[in-house]
C-alpha positions in Angstrom: -7.7 -10.5 -14.5 -6.2 -7.1 -13.6 -4.6 -5.3 -16.6 -3.1 -2.0 -17.5 -6.5 -0.9 -18.9 -7.9 -1.2 -15.4 -5.1 1.1 -14.1 -5.7 3.6 -16.9 -9.4 3.6 -16.1 -8.5 4.2 -12.5 -6.3 7.1 -13.4 -9.0 8.8 -15.3 -11.6 8.1 -12.6 -9.5 9.5 -9.7 -8.0 12.5 -11.5 -8.5 15.5 -9.4 -9.2 13.4 -6.3 -5.7 12.2 -5.5 -2.3 13.9 -5.5 0.3 13.4 -8.2 3.3 12.6 -6.1 6.9 13.6 -7.1 10.1 11.8 -7.7 13.2 12.6 -5.7 16.7 11.6 -7.0 18.8 10.2 -4.2 21.8 8.9 -6.1 23.4 8.7 -9.5 20.7 6.2 -10.7 18.2 6.1 -7.9 14.9 7.9 -7.3 12.2 7.8 -4.6 8.5 8.0 -5.5 7.2 10.1 -2.6 3.9 8.4 -2.3 3.8 9.2 1.5 2.8 12.7 0.4 -0.6 11.2 -0.8 -3.8 12.1 1.1 -3.9 10.4 4.5 -0.1 9.7 4.3 -0.1 6.6 2.1 -0.8 5.2 -1.3 -4.1 3.6 0.0 -6.1 6.7 -0.9 -5.8 5.9 -4.6 -7.5 2.6 -4.3 -10.1 3.9 -1.9 -11.2 6.6 -4.3 -11.2 4.3 -7.3 -13.3 1.6 -5.4 -15.8 4.1 -4.1 -16.2 6.2 -7.3 -16.5 3.0 -9.4 -19.3 1.8 -7.1 -21.0 5.1 -7.5 -20.8 4.9 -11.2 -22.5 1.5 -11.1 -25.3 2.8 -8.8 -24.1 0.6 -6.0 -23.2 3.3 -3.5 -26.2 4.3 -1.3 -25.6 7.8 -0.1 -27.4 7.0 3.2 -25.3 4.0 4.0 -22.0 4.5 2.2 -19.0 2.2 2.6 -17.6 -0.2 5.1 -14.1 -1.6 5.6 -12.1 -3.4 8.3 -8.8 -1.7 9.1 -7.4 0.3 12.0 -4.5 1.5 9.8 -3.8 3.1 6.4 -6.7 1.5 4.5 -9.3 2.5 7.1 -8.0 6.1 7.0 -8.0 6.2 3.2 -11.6 4.9 2.9 -12.8 7.3 5.6 -11.1 10.2 3.8 -12.4 9.2 0.4 -16.0 8.7 1.7 -15.9 12.1 3.4 -14.7 13.7 0.1 -17.4 12.0 -1.9 -20.0 12.8 0.7 -21.1 9.4 1.9 -20.8 7.7 5.3 -17.9 5.4 6.2 -18.1 2.6 8.8 -14.8 1.2 9.9 -14.5 -1.9 12.0 -11.3 -2.2 14.0 -9.9 -4.8 16.4 -10.1 -3.9 20.0 -6.3 -3.7 20.1 -6.1 -0.8 17.6 -4.1 2.1 19.2 -6.1 5.0 20.3 -4.2 7.4 18.1 -5.3 5.5 15.0 -8.9 5.4 16.2 -8.7 9.2 16.8 -7.5 9.7 13.2 -10.4 7.6 11.8 -12.8 9.8 13.8 -11.1 12.9 12.5 -11.8 11.7 8.9 -15.4 11.3 9.8 -15.6 7.5 10.2 -18.1 5.7 12.3 -15.6 3.5 14.2 -16.8 0.2 15.6 -15.0 -2.5 17.5 -14.9 -5.8 15.8 -13.3 -8.4 18.0 -9.8 -8.9 19.3 -8.0 -9.4 15.9 -8.3 -8.3 12.3 -10.1 -11.5 11.1 -12.9 -10.8 13.5 -13.1 -7.1 12.4 -13.2 -8.3 8.8 -16.0 -10.7 9.4 -18.0 -8.0 11.2 -17.5 -5.6 8.3 -18.7 -8.2 5.8 -21.7 -8.9 7.9 -22.5 -5.2 8.1 -22.2 -4.7 4.3 -24.6 -7.6 3.7 -27.1 -6.4 6.3 -27.0 -2.6 5.7 -26.3 -2.6 2.0 -23.0 -0.7 2.4 -20.3 -1.1 -0.3 -17.6 -3.3 1.1 -14.1 -2.1 0.6 -11.3 -4.6 1.1 -7.9 -3.3 2.4 -6.1 -4.7 -0.7 -7.7 -7.7 -2.5 -10.2 -6.0 -4.8 -9.5 -5.2 -8.5 -10.4 -1.5 -8.1 -8.3 -1.2 -5.0 -5.2 -2.6 -6.8 -5.9 -0.7 -10.0 -6.0 2.5 -8.1 -2.7 1.8 -6.5 -1.2 1.1 -9.9 -1.7 4.7 -11.0 1.4 5.7 -9.1 3.4 3.5 -11.5 1.9 5.3 -14.5 2.9 8.6 -13.0 6.5 7.6 -12.3 6.9 6.1 -15.8 5.6 9.4 -17.2 8.1 11.3 -15.2 11.0 9.0 -15.8 10.2 6.9 -19.0 13.7 5.4 -18.9 13.0 3.6 -15.5 14.5 0.2 -15.5 13.3 -1.1 -12.1 10.5 -0.3 -9.7 10.9 -1.5 -6.1 7.8 -1.9 -3.9 7.0 -3.4 -0.5 4.5 -6.2 -0.2 2.0 -7.0 2.4 -1.3 -8.3 1.1 -0.2 -7.4 -2.4 -2.5 -4.7 -3.6 0.3 -2.3 -4.4 2.3 -5.0 -6.1 -0.6 -6.1 -8.2 -1.3 -2.6 -9.4 2.3 -1.7 -10.1 2.8 -5.0 -12.1 -0.4 -4.4 -14.1 0.6 -0.8 -14.8 4.2 -1.5 -15.7 3.1 -4.3 -18.0 6.6 -5.4 -19.0 8.0 -1.8 -19.4 10.2 -2.1 -16.3 11.4 -4.8 -13.9 9.5 -5.0 -10.6 11.2 -6.0 -7.4 8.9 -7.0 -4.6 10.4 -6.7 -1.1 9.2 -8.3 2.2 10.5 -8.6 5.7 11.6 -12.2 6.5 9.0 -11.8 9.3 6.1 -11.4 6.9 6.9 -13.3 3.7 3.5 -13.7 2.0 4.7 -13.4 -1.6 7.9 -15.5 -1.0 5.8 -18.2 0.6 3.3 -18.2 -2.2 6.0 -18.5 -4.8 7.6 -21.4 -2.9 4.3 -23.2 -2.5 2.8 -22.5 -5.9 -0.2 -20.8 -4.3 -1.0 -18.3 -1.6 -0.6 -19.8 1.9 -0.9 -18.6 5.4 2.3 -17.3 7.1 3.2 -16.3 10.6 3.5 -12.5 10.8 5.7 -10.5 13.2 8.4 -7.9 13.1 8.7 -4.1 12.9 6.5 -3.7 9.8 3.6 -5.9 10.8 1.3 -2.9 11.3 1.3 -2.2 7.6 2.7 -5.4 6.0 0.9 -7.8 8.3 -1.4 -9.7 6.0 -1.2 -13.4 6.7 -1.8 -14.4 3.1 -1.1 -12.9 -0.3 -4.2 -11.6 -1.9 -5.7 -13.6 -4.8 -5.4 -10.6 -7.2 -1.7 -10.1 -6.4 -1.1 -13.8 -6.9 -2.8 -13.9 -10.2 -0.8 -10.9 -11.5 2.5 -12.1 -10.0 2.3 -15.6 -11.6 1.7 -13.9 -15.0 4.8 -11.8 -14.5 7.9 -13.9 -15.2 10.3 -10.9 -14.7 9.1 -10.3 -11.1 12.0 -10.4 -8.5 11.1 -11.4 -4.9 13.6 -10.5 -2.2 13.5 -10.7 1.6 15.1 -8.4 4.1 15.8 -8.6 7.8 14.0 -6.4 10.3 17.3 -4.8 11.2 17.8 -3.8 7.6 14.3 -2.2 7.6 15.1 -0.2 10.7 18.4 1.0 9.2 16.8 1.9 5.9 14.2 3.9 7.7 16.9 5.8 9.6 18.8 6.4 6.3 15.7 7.8 4.6 15.4 10.3 7.4 19.0 11.2 7.8 19.9 11.4 4.1 16.6 12.6 2.5 14.5 13.8 5.4 11.8 11.3 4.4 9.8 10.2 7.4 8.9 6.7 6.4 6.9 4.1 8.2 8.7 0.7 8.6 6.5 -0.9 5.9 7.5 1.7 3.3 11.2 1.6 4.4 11.1 -2.2 3.6 11.3 -1.4 -0.1 14.3 0.8 0.4 16.0 -1.8 2.6 16.4 -4.0 -0.5 19.0 -1.5 -1.8 20.7 -0.5 1.5 21.0 -4.1 2.6 22.3 -5.5 -0.7 19.3 -7.8 -1.1 18.9 -6.2 -4.5 22.0 -4.9 -6.2 21.3 -2.8 -9.4 23.5 -3.2 -12.4 25.8 -0.3 -13.3 23.6 2.5 -14.7 20.3 0.8 -13.8 17.7 3.4 -13.2 15.8 2.4 -10.0 12.7 4.0 -8.5 11.8 2.9 -5.0 8.2 3.6 -3.9 8.0 5.1 -0.4 4.4 4.2 0.1 3.6 5.5 3.6 4.6 7.8 6.4 2.1 7.1 9.1 4.7 6.7 11.8 5.7 8.2 15.1 8.2 10.9 14.3 9.7 10.5 17.8 11.1 7.2 16.8 13.0 8.5 13.8 16.8 8.4 14.0 18.4 11.6 15.3 20.1 13.8 12.8 23.9 13.1 12.7 25.9 15.7 14.5 27.7 16.7 11.3 26.5 16.7 7.8 
């Protein structure tokens, strides 16, 4: 069971290793938590450091073997960065379809990058097998308590900076960020979980009464492309009666991303813009005076695809 105590322990453990990201007010009652300013460009660095440092504390982290994960995206980069910072090797299994630019970034962070089949499930299986054979610490992309607890530290920060926060809005993929934020908030604010209609893992789980596989597609599938909500996220979500789940169309995500750039000069990836799309599309309408913080969780995106600046401002 993930609790706020786990998040507070993660905050202490990762102090000095991760950045404290700021809040930016964007309206009369709205703020952005600028988590895209975190190391490697996403919130994932928080969980990566917490997982690896906790393993080291328990004597599980062999300095000669290090850690292993399966991810060609934000999680892989975060674990490679954390491992390099701690001084241990990182092996990252990626699908053969992973774009070269992401593989290059993994190499830049010092990872030993290995191909693990044609899709994520095969890369995941290869990473698990490597962990068992080599004795490396396996680091899940989202469904481990220390990963989720690390992510939750950002909610502790935002509530320190804005104690009167009424609502925190987050995007959901596998649910590590959602689980951490729910545990950290612990009833002190409402949490709104936002998903594209093309990747509805939480909404499907709530409808079925348990996590179920969903078809995944759409503009945000590179970062919100988990096919099933993680077990930790499900456990925390079903114990959070105030949780609000909303869905947004891909077109709303694209529009929200463009607005973040044109109005605030925030270069968001589509997955991070999904949270903001709840507001811009009207999927979630705050009450008058409601103080809302939207977590912009990542910016690993191609800046060429951002909307052009309006001719007049």
